[in-house]
C-alpha positions as CSV (number, residue, x, y, z in Angstrom):
1,M,9.9,74.7,-7.4
2,L,12.0,73.3,-10.2
3,P,10.4,73.7,-13.7
4,V,8.8,70.6,-15.2
5,F,9.2,70.3,-19.0
6,V,6.7,68.1,-20.8
7,R,6.4,67.8,-24.5
8,K,3.1,68.7,-26.0
9,N,0.9,66.0,-27.6
10,V,2.7,63.2,-25.6
11,R,0.1,60.8,-24.4
12,V,0.6,57.8,-22.2
13,G,-1.8,55.1,-22.8
14,G,-4.1,57.6,-24.5
15,R,-4.3,59.8,-21.3
16,G,-2.0,62.8,-21.6
17,R,-3.4,64.9,-18.8
18,P,-3.2,62.2,-16.0
19,A,0.4,61.6,-17.1
20,F,1.2,65.3,-16.8
21,I,-0.4,65.5,-13.3
22,L,1.6,62.4,-12.2
23,L,4.9,63.9,-13.4
24,L,4.1,67.2,-11.7
25,I,3.4,65.4,-8.4
26,L,6.6,63.3,-8.6
27,S,8.7,66.4,-9.4
28,S,7.3,68.3,-6.4
29,L,8.1,65.4,-4.1
30,T,11.6,65.2,-5.5
31,V,12.2,68.9,-4.8
32,L,10.9,68.5,-1.2
33,V,13.3,65.6,-0.6
34,L,16.3,67.4,-2.1
35,R,15.5,70.5,0.0
36,A,15.2,68.4,3.2
37,R,18.6,66.8,2.5
38,T,20.5,69.9,1.6
39,R,19.1,72.4,4.1
40,P,21.6,73.0,7.0
41,S,20.2,71.6,10.2
42,V,19.4,74.0,13.0
43,E,21.5,73.3,16.1
44,Q,19.4,71.1,18.4
45,P,20.2,69.1,21.5
46,R,21.5,65.7,20.7
47,P,19.5,62.8,22.1
48,A,20.6,61.5,25.5
49,S,23.1,58.7,25.2
50,S,20.7,56.4,27.1
51,T,18.2,56.7,24.2
52,V,20.7,56.0,21.4
53,D,19.9,52.8,19.6
54,A,23.2,50.8,19.9
55,R,22.2,48.8,16.8
56,A,22.0,51.9,14.6
57,A,24.9,52.6,12.3
58,T,27.3,55.0,14.0
59,T,29.7,57.5,12.5
60,I,33.1,58.3,14.1
61,A,35.4,61.2,13.5
62,M,39.1,61.1,14.4
63,V,40.5,64.4,15.8
64,T,44.1,65.4,16.5
65,G,45.8,68.8,16.7
66,A,49.3,70.3,16.3
67,T,50.6,73.8,15.8
68,G,53.8,75.4,14.5
69,D,56.8,73.2,14.2
70,F,55.0,70.2,15.7
71,V,53.1,69.7,12.5
72,E,56.4,69.0,10.7
73,Q,57.9,67.1,13.7
74,F,54.9,64.7,13.9
75,A,54.3,64.5,10.1
76,R,54.8,60.7,10.1
77,Q,52.5,60.1,13.0
78,I,49.8,62.5,11.5
79,S,50.0,60.7,8.2
80,N,49.7,57.4,10.0
81,K,46.4,58.4,11.6
82,Q,45.0,60.0,8.4
83,C,45.8,56.8,6.5
84,Y,44.1,54.7,9.2
85,A,41.0,56.9,9.0
86,E,40.8,56.7,5.2
87,R,41.2,52.9,5.4
88,H,38.2,52.5,7.7
89,G,36.0,55.4,6.4
90,Y,36.4,57.7,9.3
91,E,36.4,61.4,9.0
92,F,39.8,62.8,9.9
93,I,40.1,66.3,11.5
94,M,43.5,68.0,12.0
95,D,43.2,71.2,14.1
96,V,46.2,73.6,13.6
97,V,44.8,76.7,15.4
98,D,47.1,78.1,18.1
99,W,44.5,78.1,20.9
100,S,47.2,79.1,23.5
101,R,46.5,82.7,22.4
102,V,43.1,82.2,23.9
103,H,43.8,80.2,27.1
104,H,47.4,81.6,27.6
105,Q,48.7,78.2,28.7
106,S,50.8,75.4,27.1
107,G,49.6,73.6,24.0
108,Y,48.5,70.6,26.1
109,W,45.3,72.5,26.8
110,N,44.4,73.0,23.1
111,R,42.3,69.9,22.8
112,L,39.8,71.3,25.4
113,W,39.2,74.3,23.0
114,F,39.0,72.6,19.7
115,L,37.1,69.4,20.7
116,P,34.0,71.4,21.8
117,K,34.3,73.5,18.7
118,H,34.2,70.5,16.4
119,L,31.4,68.8,18.3
120,M,29.3,71.9,17.9
121,A,30.2,72.5,14.3
122,S,29.3,68.9,13.4
123,R,25.7,69.5,14.5
124,Q,25.1,71.7,11.6
125,R,25.3,68.6,9.3
126,A,22.5,66.4,8.3
127,V,24.3,63.4,9.8
128,P,26.8,64.5,12.4
129,P,29.3,61.9,13.9
130,A,28.0,60.0,16.8
131,W,31.4,59.8,18.4
132,F,34.7,61.7,18.2
133,F,38.0,59.9,18.9
134,Y,40.6,62.3,20.1
135,I,44.3,61.1,19.8
136,D,47.5,63.0,20.4
137,A,49.5,64.1,17.4
138,D,52.6,62.1,18.4
139,A,50.7,58.8,18.9
140,M,50.9,56.1,16.2
141,I,48.3,53.4,15.3
142,L,50.2,50.1,15.0
143,N,47.4,47.6,14.6
144,T,45.3,49.0,11.8
145,S,43.0,45.9,11.9
146,I,41.3,47.2,15.1
147,R,38.3,49.4,14.3
148,L,37.1,52.2,16.7
149,E,33.7,50.6,16.9
150,E,35.3,47.7,18.8
151,F,35.5,50.2,21.7
152,T,32.3,52.2,21.3
153,R,30.1,49.1,21.0
154,H,31.3,47.4,24.1
155,V,30.7,50.0,26.8
156,P,27.4,50.7,28.8
157,A,24.7,52.4,26.7
158,D,24.8,55.5,28.9
159,A,28.5,56.1,28.5
160,D,29.3,59.4,26.9
161,I,33.1,59.4,27.6
162,I,35.4,56.4,27.3
163,L,38.8,56.6,28.9
164,H,41.7,54.2,28.8
165,D,42.2,53.1,32.4
166,G,45.7,52.9,33.8
167,G,47.1,51.1,36.8
168,F,48.7,54.3,38.1
169,Y,46.8,57.1,36.4
170,I,44.6,58.1,33.4
171,N,46.4,59.5,30.4
172,S,44.5,62.1,28.4
173,G,46.2,61.4,25.1
174,A,43.4,59.4,23.7
175,L,39.7,59.3,24.5
176,F,36.3,58.8,23.0
177,V,33.7,61.6,23.2
178,R,30.0,60.9,22.3
179,N,28.4,63.8,20.5
180,T,26.0,64.8,23.3
181,N,25.3,67.8,25.5
182,W,26.6,66.0,28.5
183,S,29.9,65.5,26.8
184,L,30.1,69.2,26.1
185,W,29.4,69.8,29.8
186,F,32.2,67.4,30.7
187,L,34.7,69.1,28.4
188,Q,33.6,72.5,29.8
189,Q,34.3,71.3,33.4
190,W,37.7,70.0,32.3
191,Q,38.5,73.3,30.5
192,R,37.6,75.4,33.5
193,Q,40.5,73.7,35.4
194,V,42.8,75.9,33.3
195,R,42.1,78.7,35.8
196,Q,43.6,76.7,38.6
197,P,47.3,75.7,39.1
198,Q,48.0,72.2,37.8
199,T,50.7,69.7,38.4
200,L,50.5,68.3,34.9
201,A,48.4,70.7,32.7
202,D,45.3,69.2,31.2
203,Q,46.1,65.7,32.5
204,S,46.0,66.4,36.2
205,A,43.0,68.6,35.4
206,L,41.2,65.5,34.1
207,W,42.1,63.6,37.3
208,E,40.5,66.4,39.3
209,V,37.3,66.4,37.3
210,L,37.0,62.6,37.7
211,L,37.5,62.9,41.5
212,H,34.6,65.4,41.6
213,L,32.4,63.1,39.5
214,A,33.2,60.2,41.8
215,S,32.3,62.3,44.8
216,A,29.1,63.5,43.1
217,D,28.1,59.9,42.4
218,N,28.6,59.0,46.1
219,E,26.4,62.0,47.1
220,A,23.7,60.8,44.8
221,E,24.0,57.3,46.2
222,A,23.8,58.6,49.7
223,R,20.5,60.4,48.8
224,R,19.1,57.2,47.3
225,T,19.9,55.2,50.5
226,D,18.5,57.7,53.0
227,G,21.8,59.5,53.9
228,A,24.1,56.5,54.2
229,A,27.7,57.4,54.9
230,M,29.6,57.7,51.6
231,P,33.2,59.0,51.2
232,R,33.5,62.5,49.5
233,Y,36.3,64.2,47.8
234,G,37.6,67.3,49.7
235,G,40.3,68.5,47.3
236,A,43.3,66.6,48.7
237,C,44.9,66.3,45.3
238,R,44.7,70.0,44.5
239,P,48.3,71.2,43.9
240,E,48.2,73.9,46.5
241,V,47.2,71.2,49.1
242,L,49.2,68.3,47.8
243,H,52.5,70.1,47.6
244,R,52.0,72.6,50.4
245,D,54.4,71.1,53.0
246,T,57.0,69.8,50.5
247,P,60.2,71.4,49.0
248,D,58.1,71.9,45.8
249,A,55.5,74.2,47.3
250,Q,56.7,77.1,45.3
251,C,57.2,75.3,41.9
252,F,55.3,72.2,41.0
253,T,53.9,72.7,37.5
254,W,55.4,70.5,34.8
255,D,55.5,73.3,32.3
256,T,57.8,75.4,34.4
257,C,59.6,73.1,36.8
258,R,59.7,69.7,35.2
259,C,59.1,68.3,38.7
260,K,59.0,64.5,38.3
261,R,58.5,63.8,42.0
262,C,55.5,66.2,41.9
263,L,54.0,64.0,39.2
264,R,54.6,60.9,41.2
265,R,53.0,62.6,44.2
266,A,49.9,63.7,42.1
267,E,49.6,60.2,40.5
268,L,49.6,58.5,43.9
269,C,47.1,61.0,45.4
270,W,44.7,60.4,42.5
271,R,45.0,56.6,42.7
272,R,44.4,56.6,46.5
273,E,41.5,59.0,46.4
274,M,39.8,57.1,43.6
275,T,40.2,53.9,45.6
276,R,38.9,55.6,48.7
277,L,35.8,56.8,46.8
278,G,35.1,53.3,45.7
279,H,36.7,53.2,42.2
280,P,40.0,51.2,42.3
281,Y,41.8,50.2,39.2
282,G,39.9,47.6,37.2
283,R,36.5,48.5,38.8
284,R,36.0,52.1,37.9
285,R,32.6,53.3,36.6
286,L,31.3,56.8,36.9
287,H,28.1,58.4,35.7
288,K,28.4,58.5,31.9
289,V,32.1,57.8,32.0
290,A,33.4,54.3,31.1
291,F,36.9,53.1,31.7
292,W,38.5,50.6,29.3
293,T,40.7,48.4,31.5
294,P,43.5,46.3,29.8
295,Y,43.9,43.8,32.7
296,T,47.5,43.0,32.2
297,D,48.5,42.4,35.8
298,G,49.6,38.8,35.0
299,K,46.8,37.5,37.2
300,V,45.7,33.9,36.7
301,G,42.0,33.6,35.8
302,V,41.5,37.2,34.8
303,R,40.3,37.2,31.2
304,E,42.1,39.8,29.1
305,Q,39.8,41.7,26.8
306,H,40.6,42.4,23.2
307,P,41.5,44.9,22.0
308,R,43.3,45.7,25.2
309,G,42.9,49.4,24.9
310,F,43.7,52.5,22.9
311,N,46.4,54.4,24.7
312,F,49.7,52.7,25.5
313,Y,53.1,54.1,26.3
314,A,56.1,53.0,24.2
315,S,57.9,50.1,25.9
316,M,60.6,48.9,23.6
317,G,63.5,51.4,23.4
318,H,62.1,53.5,26.2
319,A,63.6,52.3,29.5
320,G,62.1,55.3,31.4
321,N,58.6,54.2,30.6
322,L,59.5,50.6,31.4
323,Q,60.7,51.6,34.8
324,R,57.8,53.9,35.9
325,C,54.7,52.7,34.1
326,H,52.2,50.1,35.1
327,P,52.2,47.0,32.8
328,A,48.7,47.9,31.7
329,Q,50.0,51.1,30.3
330,L,52.8,49.7,28.2
331,W,52.6,48.8,24.5
332,R,52.6,45.1,23.6
333,E,52.7,43.4,20.3
334,G,49.2,43.5,18.8
335,D,48.1,46.6,20.6
336,F,46.2,49.4,18.8
337,V,48.1,52.6,19.7
338,V,51.5,53.6,21.0
339,Q,51.9,56.9,22.8
340,D,55.0,58.9,23.8
341,A,57.1,57.4,21.0
342,K,59.0,60.7,20.7
343,G,62.3,60.0,18.9
344,L,61.3,56.3,18.5
345,A,58.6,57.1,15.9
346,H,60.8,56.0,13.0
347,H,61.5,52.7,14.7
348,Y,57.8,52.1,15.3
349,A,57.0,53.0,11.8
350,S,59.9,51.6,9.9
351,W,58.2,48.3,9.3
352,W,55.3,49.9,7.6
353,D,55.0,52.6,4.9
354,V,52.4,55.0,6.2
355,Q,51.3,55.7,2.7
356,Q,50.4,52.0,2.3
357,C,48.6,51.4,5.6
358,A,46.0,49.2,4.0
359,H,48.7,46.5,3.9
360,P,50.4,46.7,7.3
361,G,53.3,44.5,8.1
362,D,53.1,41.5,10.4
363,G,54.2,41.3,14.1
364,A,57.5,39.6,13.3
365,A,58.5,42.5,11.0
366,L,57.5,45.0,13.6
367,R,59.6,43.2,16.3
368,R,62.6,43.1,14.0
369,A,62.3,46.9,13.4
370,L,62.0,47.6,17.1
371,D,64.8,45.4,18.1
372,V,67.3,47.8,16.6
373,R,66.9,49.6,20.0
374,R,67.3,48.0,23.3
375,P,65.6,46.7,25.4
376,Y,64.6,43.9,23.0
377,Y,61.0,42.7,22.9
378,R,61.7,39.4,24.7
379,E,63.6,41.3,27.4
380,V,60.3,43.1,28.1
381,W,57.5,40.6,27.5
382,N,57.4,36.8,28.0
383,E,55.5,34.3,25.8
384,A,52.5,34.7,28.0
385,G,52.3,38.4,27.4
386,Q,53.5,39.3,31.0
387,L,55.9,42.2,31.6
388,V,59.2,40.8,32.9
389,W,61.4,43.9,32.8
390,P,63.2,43.7,36.1
391,G,63.4,47.5,36.6
392,N,59.6,48.0,36.5
393,V,58.1,49.1,39.8
394,V,55.2,46.6,39.6
395,V,57.5,43.7,38.6
396,Q,59.8,44.6,41.6
397,Q,56.8,44.6,43.9
398,Q,55.7,41.2,42.6
399,Q,59.2,39.8,43.0
400,Q,59.4,41.0,46.6
401,Q,56.0,39.5,47.5
402,Q,57.1,36.3,45.8
403,Q,60.2,36.1,48.0
404,Q,58.4,37.0,51.2
405,H,55.4,34.7,50.7
406,G,56.7,32.1,48.4
407,V,54.0,32.6,45.8
408,R,54.5,32.2,42.1
409,L,54.6,35.4,40.0
410,A,51.8,34.1,37.8
411,D,49.5,33.6,40.8
412,M,49.7,37.3,41.8
């Protein structure tokens, strides 16, 4: 107990002894409070997400990772995220450990080693973060007015994982992870996929985990409905099955073969299987997994939510993305994050000094900066926010249907 110093002969209202006793009691209570606040908390299971009071104040930590030369290569993007975190009061975690020495695979897998580590370490604090937002090192935050709580507060109360939905596939470059035991289990299942051959490293591994979760949900539903027939997943998208009777049977991994047709094959398989299991794009919902859907198909009457999402590919200056990506996966003016900027990072950031992110530039300035590289913004998006790039696979399909059936593009 801390010593209490009281001057002799000091009397309060003529009653020195009661004053001494009162001071002693108050001092003891103060010490107990200080000890309670400073004592490291013993690791305990976090409450189930269904019991979390959504009205309670939440804390969010941002996590990214890069090793070796990538730290320097993505310095601008990393500073961008750190500045955003400081502006909104989020903790920023930069992991620089070379986890490939542990899993012996490419650096894509690193997130599945350091994310669980930081979740577990945070539980030693008095107030650990309620959510972790993982984002790739090369991604840039362009709309700093959007707060992370705009995503976490608008998903079902039992969601522990939030993924940005994609018309063609799910990209693992940004996701929300609630600090719960179920989230750790999910990351563990994802991590275990490293033992199996993968078409696209951790990304195709995520697709496989989601397919198994969808199948498990169907099995649970079948039990609730007295054995009603429900579709199950039998492993059709596993690389050894998917590529077996193709010219790519002996070499299909992106890390070694850079097989683009293998990627398209895997994306198509995942999309078809999720639809068959009852989870098509725009209507996906798994046990404890929420999908944030942008809804940018140009459909009339479909309300577009804001913010649209948190994981978009670069559109301007990146014709390859424009050709192969679904419109819902492409960055549009006002969107939160741009992924896959690669060498275009200086164009996406030139309108805005990352050291002054509290005062971001306006949309017009951003457009001028990006228009130094074709295609220009208005070659990609029209005034209604619809993708009009003629080389895009979805736009081409819409145009074909328009010609065949005589329907307007906006009605599709």
